[in-house]
C-alpha positions, 0 to 999 in steps of 0.5 A, spaced: 500 484 568 506 487 567 506 491 561 511 496 558 512 500 552 515 496 546 521 500 544 526 494 541 525 488 537 526 484 543 520 487 546 516 486 540 518 479 540 516 478 547 510 482 546 508 477 541 509 471 545 505 473 550 499 475 546 500 468 543 499 465 550 493 469 552 490 468 545 484 464 548 483 468 554 476 468 556 472 475 555 472 480 560 478 476 564 484 480 566 488 476 561 483 478 556 484 486 558 492 484 558 491 482 551 487 488 548 493 492 551 498 488 548 495 488 541 494 496 541 502 496 543 504 491 538 499 495 533 503 502 534 510 499 534 508 495 527 505 502 524 512 505 526 517 500 524 513 496 519 509 501 515 505 498 509 505 502 503 499 504 499 498 500 493 499 503 486 493 507 483 493 502 477 493 496 481 488 499 486 483 500 480 485 493 477 484 490 484 477 493 485 475 491 478 476 484 480 473 484 486 466 487 483 467 482 477 468 487 472 473 488 467 476 494 464 470 496 460 467 498 466 472 504 466 469 507 459 465 513 461 468 513 468 475 516 466 474 517 459 473 513 452 477 506 451 483 509 448 484 513 455 482 507 459 487 503 456 493 509 457 491 509 464 491 502 465 498 501 461 501 507 465 502 511 459 497 517 462 496 519 469 490 520 473 487 527 472 483 530 478 476 528 475 478 521 474 480 520 481 473 523 483 469 519 478 473 513 481 472 514 488 465 516 487 463 510 482 468 504 485 469 507 492 477 507 491 480 511 496 482 518 494 489 518 497 491 511 494 489 514 487 492 521 488 499 518 489 504 518 483 504 511 479 510 506 480 514 506 474 515 499 471 521 495 472 523 495 464 523 503 465 527 503 471 532 498 468 532 503 462 534 509 466 539 505 470 542 503 463 542 511 461 545 513 468 551 507 467 552 510 460 552 517 462 557 515 468 562 511 463 562 517 458 564 522 464 569 518 467 572 517 460 572 524 458 
């Protein structure tokens, strides 16, 4: 068992190939232990080089509702009345601290997912870019 830190993409690929060859190693064998160590090293490398972003808060809420077989009506009374629920789900209103607490308590959605700012829709992002472009053209022509 010759295990070394994963420092490059090449090391990472080699470690993945070795894991594949060890995949069916009998439990408790030296190969099984090597597999465990390599899996830990690969996980650390992936966490650093291929981080996974947290989901958008609204998407996380929708996903949890879908998991539980519920629709947006389940949010009435948790984050407010029908209008408030609609505003939140459409991205027109941010979640308040009380809404975050209620969603976490009632639906088990992690608070660290809910507290991050929501992502802007592509439509909005496009408008902003168009404005910047027009602004840049005006400055250039002036």
